[in-house]
MIDOSE-1310 file (N, C-alpha, C; in nm, 2 decimals, decimal comma, always signed):
residues 136
merf	-3,41/-4,15/+6,65/-3,40/-4,17/+6,79/-3,26/-4,13/+6,84; -3,25/-4,03/+6,93/-3,12/-3,99/+6,98/-3,07/-4,09/+7,08; -2,94/-4,12/+7,07/-2,88/-4,22/+7,15/-2,77/-4,15/+7,23; -2,75/-4,19/+7,36/-2,65/-4,13/+7,45/-2,56/-4,24/+7,50
elnd	-2,43/-4,21/+7,51/-2,33/-4,30/+7,56/-2,34/-4,31/+7,71; -2,31/-4,43/+7,77/-2,31/-4,44/+7,91/-2,19/-4,38/+7,97; -2,20/-4,33/+8,09/-2,09/-4,27/+8,17/-2,07/-4,35/+8,29; -1,98/-4,32/+8,38/-1,95/-4,39/+8,50/-2,07/-4,40/+8,59
tdks	-2,15/-4,29/+8,60/-2,27/-4,29/+8,68/-2,37/-4,39/+8,63; -2,39/-4,40/+8,50/-2,48/-4,50/+8,44/-2,44/-4,64/+8,48; -2,31/-4,66/+8,47/-2,25/-4,80/+8,50/-2,28/-4,83/+8,65; -2,27/-4,73/+8,74/-2,30/-4,75/+8,88/-2,45/-4,77/+8,90
liea	-2,53/-4,71/+8,82/-2,67/-4,74/+8,83/-2,71/-4,88/+8,79; -2,64/-4,93/+8,69/-2,66/-5,08/+8,65/-2,62/-5,16/+8,77; -2,50/-5,13/+8,83/-2,45/-5,21/+8,94/-2,55/-5,20/+9,06; -2,61/-5,09/+9,08/-2,70/-5,07/+9,19/-2,83/-5,16/+9,17
alav	-2,87/-5,16/+9,05/-2,99/-5,25/+9,01/-2,96/-5,40/+9,03; -2,84/-5,43/+8,98/-2,80/-5,57/+8,99/-2,78/-5,61/+9,14; -2,73/-5,52/+9,22/-2,71/-5,55/+9,36/-2,85/-5,57/+9,43; -2,95/-5,48/+9,41/-3,08/-5,50/+9,47/-3,14/-5,63/+9,43
lken	-3,12/-5,67/+9,31/-3,17/-5,79/+9,26/-3,11/-5,91/+9,33; -2,97/-5,90/+9,34/-2,90/-6,01/+9,41/-2,94/-6,02/+9,56; -2,96/-5,91/+9,62/-3,01/-5,91/+9,76/-3,14/-5,96/+9,78; -3,23/-5,96/+9,68/-3,37/-6,00/+9,69/-3,41/-6,11/+9,60
fddg	-3,32/-6,16/+9,52/-3,36/-6,26/+9,42/-3,43/-6,38/+9,48; -3,54/-6,42/+9,42/-3,62/-6,53/+9,46/-3,70/-6,58/+9,34; -3,66/-6,69/+9,29/-3,74/-6,74/+9,17/-3,83/-6,85/+9,22; -3,87/-6,85/+9,35/-3,96/-6,94/+9,41/-4,10/-6,87/+9,41
iyth	-4,16/-6,86/+9,53/-4,30/-6,82/+9,54/-4,31/-6,67/+9,50; -4,22/-6,58/+9,53/-4,23/-6,44/+9,51/-4,18/-6,40/+9,37; -4,09/-6,47/+9,31/-4,04/-6,45/+9,18/-3,98/-6,30/+9,16; -3,89/-6,26/+9,25/-3,82/-6,14/+9,23/-3,71/-6,16/+9,14
tvga	-3,73/-6,14/+9,01/-3,62/-6,17/+8,91/-3,57/-6,05/+8,83; -3,63/-5,94/+8,86/-3,59/-5,81/+8,79/-3,57/-5,71/+8,90; -3,45/-5,64/+8,88/-3,42/-5,52/+8,96/-3,42/-5,40/+8,88; -3,44/-5,28/+8,95/-3,43/-5,15/+8,88/-3,37/-5,05/+8,97
avlc	-3,31/-4,95/+8,90/-3,26/-4,83/+8,98/-3,29/-4,71/+8,90; -3,32/-4,60/+8,97/-3,35/-4,47/+8,91/-3,26/-4,37/+8,97; -3,20/-4,29/+8,89/-3,12/-4,17/+8,94/-3,20/-4,05/+8,93; -3,21/-3,98/+9,04/-3,29/-3,86/+9,05/-3,20/-3,73/+9,04
gggk	-3,26/-3,62/+9,01/-3,19/-3,49/+8,99/-3,09/-3,45/+9,10; -3,12/-3,48/+9,22/-3,03/-3,45/+9,33/-2,92/-3,55/+9,35; -2,91/-3,65/+9,26/-2,81/-3,75/+9,27/-2,84/-3,87/+9,35; -2,95/-3,88/+9,41/-2,99/-4,00/+9,49/-3,04/-4,11/+9,40
iyrg	-3,01/-4,23/+9,43/-3,05/-4,35/+9,36/-3,15/-4,43/+9,44; -3,26/-4,46/+9,38/-3,36/-4,55/+9,44/-3,36/-4,68/+9,37; -3,38/-4,79/+9,44/-3,37/-4,93/+9,39/-3,50/-5,00/+9,43; -3,53/-5,10/+9,34/-3,65/-5,19/+9,37/-3,64/-5,31/+9,29
vncd	-3,73/-5,41/+9,33/-3,74/-5,53/+9,25/-3,89/-5,55/+9,22; -3,91/-5,63/+9,12/-4,05/-5,66/+9,08/-4,12/-5,74/+9,19; -4,25/-5,73/+9,19/-4,34/-5,81/+9,28/-4,43/-5,89/+9,18; -4,41/-6,02/+9,17/-4,48/-6,10/+9,08/-4,60/-6,16/+9,15
gihg	-4,70/-6,21/+9,08/-4,82/-6,26/+9,13/-4,92/-6,26/+9,02; -5,05/-6,28/+9,06/-5,15/-6,28/+8,96/-5,16/-6,14/+8,89; -5,14/-6,04/+8,96/-5,13/-5,90/+8,90/-5,00/-5,84/+8,95; -4,89/-5,88/+8,90/-4,76/-5,84/+8,95/-4,73/-5,70/+8,91
scae	-4,62/-5,64/+8,96/-4,58/-5,51/+8,93/-4,43/-5,51/+8,89; -4,40/-5,45/+8,79/-4,26/-5,45/+8,74/-4,17/-5,37/+8,83; -4,04/-5,40/+8,82/-3,94/-5,33/+8,90/-3,94/-5,18/+8,88; -3,96/-5,14/+8,75/-3,95/-5,00/+8,72/-4,07/-4,93/+8,79
yitm	-4,19/-4,99/+8,79/-4,30/-4,92/+8,86/-4,27/-4,91/+9,01; -4,22/-5,02/+9,07/-4,20/-5,01/+9,21/-4,09/-4,91/+9,25; -3,98/-4,91/+9,17/-3,87/-4,82/+9,19/-3,92/-4,67/+9,18; -3,99/-4,65/+9,07/-4,05/-4,51/+9,06/-4,14/-4,47/+9,17
giai	-4,22/-4,57/+9,22/-4,31/-4,55/+9,33/-4,23/-4,51/+9,46; -4,12/-4,59/+9,48/-4,04/-4,56/+9,60/-3,98/-4,42/+9,59; -3,93/-4,38/+9,47/-3,87/-4,24/+9,46/-3,98/-4,14/+9,47; -4,09/-4,16/+9,41/-4,20/-4,06/+9,42/-4,25/-4,05/+9,56
sage	-4,26/-4,16/+9,63/-4,30/-4,16/+9,78/-4,20/-4,08/+9,86; -4,08/-4,08/+9,82/-3,97/-4,00/+9,89/-3,97/-3,86/+9,85; -4,06/-3,82/+9,76/-4,07/-3,67/+9,73/-4,00/-3,64/+9,60; -3,94/-3,73/+9,53/-3,87/-3,70/+9,41/-3,97/-3,67/+9,29
rdfk	-3,93/-3,58/+9,21/-4,00/-3,54/+9,09/-3,91/-3,52/+8,97; -3,78/-3,52/+8,99/-3,69/-3,49/+8,89/-3,61/-3,62/+8,86; -3,64/-3,69/+8,75/-3,58/-3,82/+8,72/-3,49/-3,81/+8,60; -3,37/-3,86/+8,62/-3,26/-3,85/+8,52/-3,24/-3,98/+8,43
tiva	-3,22/-4,09/+8,50/-3,19/-4,21/+8,43/-3,25/-4,33/+8,50; -3,30/-4,43/+8,43/-3,35/-4,55/+8,49/-3,30/-4,68/+8,41; -3,28/-4,79/+8,48/-3,24/-4,91/+8,42/-3,31/-5,03/+8,49; -3,35/-5,13/+8,41/-3,40/-5,25/+8,47/-3,30/-5,36/+8,43
vhek	-3,28/-5,46/+8,52/-3,18/-5,56/+8,50/-3,24/-5,70/+8,53; -3,17/-5,80/+8,47/-3,19/-5,94/+8,50/-3,05/-6,01/+8,50; -3,03/-6,09/+8,59/-2,89/-6,14/+8,60/-2,84/-6,22/+8,47; -2,93/-6,27/+8,39/-2,89/-6,35/+8,28/-2,90/-6,27/+8,15
apng	-2,94/-6,15/+8,15/-2,96/-6,06/+8,03/-2,82/-6,01/+7,98; -2,81/-5,99/+7,85/-2,68/-5,93/+7,80/-2,65/-5,80/+7,88; -2,53/-5,79/+7,93/-2,49/-5,67/+8,01/-2,57/-5,65/+8,14; -2,66/-5,75/+8,17/-2,75/-5,74/+8,28/-2,87/-5,65/+8,25
vipp	-2,87/-5,59/+8,14/-2,98/-5,49/+8,11/-3,09/-5,55/+8,03; -3,22/-5,51/+8,07/-3,33/-5,55/+7,99/-3,42/-5,42/+7,96; -3,49/-5,42/+7,85/-3,57/-5,31/+7,82/-3,70/-5,31/+7,90; -3,76/-5,19/+7,92/-3,89/-5,19/+7,99/-4,00/-5,25/+7,90
cgnc	-4,09/-5,31/+7,97/-4,21/-5,36/+7,89/-4,30/-5,24/+7,85; -4,40/-5,27/+7,77/-4,49/-5,17/+7,72/-4,56/-5,09/+7,83; -4,60/-5,15/+7,94/-4,67/-5,08/+8,05/-4,57/-4,98/+8,11; -4,45/-5,03/+8,13/-4,35/-4,94/+8,19/-4,31/-4,83/+8,10
rqml	-4,30/-4,85/+7,97/-4,28/-4,75/+7,87/-4,38/-4,64/+7,88; -4,51/-4,68/+7,89/-4,62/-4,58/+7,90/-4,61/-4,50/+8,03; -4,58/-4,57/+8,14/-4,57/-4,50/+8,27/-4,46/-4,40/+8,27; -4,34/-4,44/+8,21/-4,23/-4,35/+8,20/-4,26/-4,23/+8,11
yeyc	-4,33/-4,26/+8,00/-4,37/-4,15/+7,91/-4,46/-4,05/+7,98; -4,55/-4,10/+8,07/-4,64/-4,01/+8,14/-4,58/-3,94/+8,25; -4,49/-4,00/+8,33/-4,43/-3,94/+8,44/-4,31/-3,85/+8,40; -4,23/-3,90/+8,31/-4,10/-3,83/+8,28/-4,05/-3,87/+8,14
peik	-4,12/-3,81/+8,04/-4,08/-3,85/+7,90/-3,94/-3,82/+7,86; -3,87/-3,73/+7,93/-3,73/-3,70/+7,90/-3,63/-3,79/+7,98; -3,67/-3,87/+8,07/-3,58/-3,96/+8,14/-3,50/-4,04/+8,04; -3,38/-4,07/+8,07/-3,30/-4,15/+7,99/-3,31/-4,30/+8,04
vivn	-3,33/-4,39/+7,95/-3,35/-4,53/+7,98/-3,23/-4,61/+7,93; -3,17/-4,69/+8,01/-3,06/-4,77/+7,96/-3,11/-4,90/+7,90; -3,07/-4,92/+7,78/-3,11/-5,04/+7,70/-2,99/-5,09/+7,62; -3,00/-5,21/+7,57/-2,90/-5,25/+7,48/-2,94/-5,22/+7,34
deng	-2,84/-5,17/+7,26/-2,88/-5,14/+7,12/-2,88/-5,27/+7,04; -2,90/-5,26/+6,91/-2,91/-5,37/+6,82/-2,79/-5,46/+6,81; -2,67/-5,40/+6,86/-2,55/-5,48/+6,86/-2,52/-5,53/+7,00; -2,61/-5,51/+7,10/-2,58/-5,55/+7,23/-2,50/-5,46/+7,32
kpik	-2,48/-5,34/+7,27/-2,41/-5,24/+7,35/-2,51/-5,16/+7,43; -2,48/-5,14/+7,56/-2,57/-5,06/+7,64/-2,56/-4,91/+7,61; -2,67/-4,85/+7,59/-2,68/-4,71/+7,55/-2,80/-4,65/+7,63; -2,82/-4,52/+7,62/-2,93/-4,45/+7,68/-3,02/-4,39/+7,57
vkak	-3,15/-4,40/+7,59/-3,24/-4,33/+7,50/-3,35/-4,26/+7,59; -3,42/-4,16/+7,53/-3,52/-4,10/+7,61/-3,65/-4,19/+7,61; -3,72/-4,19/+7,72/-3,84/-4,27/+7,74/-3,94/-4,24/+7,63; -3,95/-4,12/+7,59/-4,05/-4,08/+7,49/-4,02/-4,15/+7,35
dllp	-3,89/-4,18/+7,33/-3,85/-4,24/+7,20/-3,88/-4,39/+7,20; -3,90/-4,45/+7,32/-3,93/-4,59/+7,33/-4,07/-4,63/+7,30; -4,16/-4,53/+7,29/-4,30/-4,56/+7,27/-4,36/-4,47/+7,17; -4,34/-4,50/+7,04/-4,40/-4,42/+6,94/-4,55/-4,43/+6,94
fare	-4,62/-4,32/+6,91/-4,77/-4,32/+6,91/-4,82/-4,35/+7,05; -4,75/-4,30/+7,16/-4,80/-4,32/+7,29/-4,93/-4,25/+7,32; -5,01/-4,31/+7,41/-5,13/-4,24/+7,45/-5,09/-4,12/+7,54; -5,14/-4,01/+7,50/-5,11/-3,88/+7,58/-5,18/-3,89/+7,72
pivc	-5,11/-3,84/+7,82/-5,17/-3,84/+7,95/-5,30/-3,76/+7,95; -5,40/-3,81/+8,03/-5,53/-3,75/+8,03/-5,53/-3,65/+8,15; -5,55/-3,53/+8,13/-5,55/-3,43/+8,23/-5,70/-3,40/+8,27; -5,73/-3,41/+8,40/-5,87/-3,39/+8,45/-5,88/-3,25/+8,50
């Protein structure tokens, strides 16, 4: 698995995700406890939080949906955060890994390595033996 070092833009992306979480944090009825930010090809950053409930949606799904709804199709880097996670960074769940693989397998995902250092890896490397997208 190829690993990439974080740059200043990546650190700003983490801060943007932490900021949207702080602005919307609610561990009560709505349980907004995860924030995400995605950097698109033109340099624009989109942010979102998870929506919990009986069939909740992860922050990565919501953030990607916001970007896609704005017409974006070129995705560079994504990060999910939780205020109590090491470096604030959390890895995407299995559903999010599959979604990222299907929409943008080359997107870089910020995660913590085995030593707790934030790095970037390609989404396609986070999900070995992924289900290939079905083309109709």
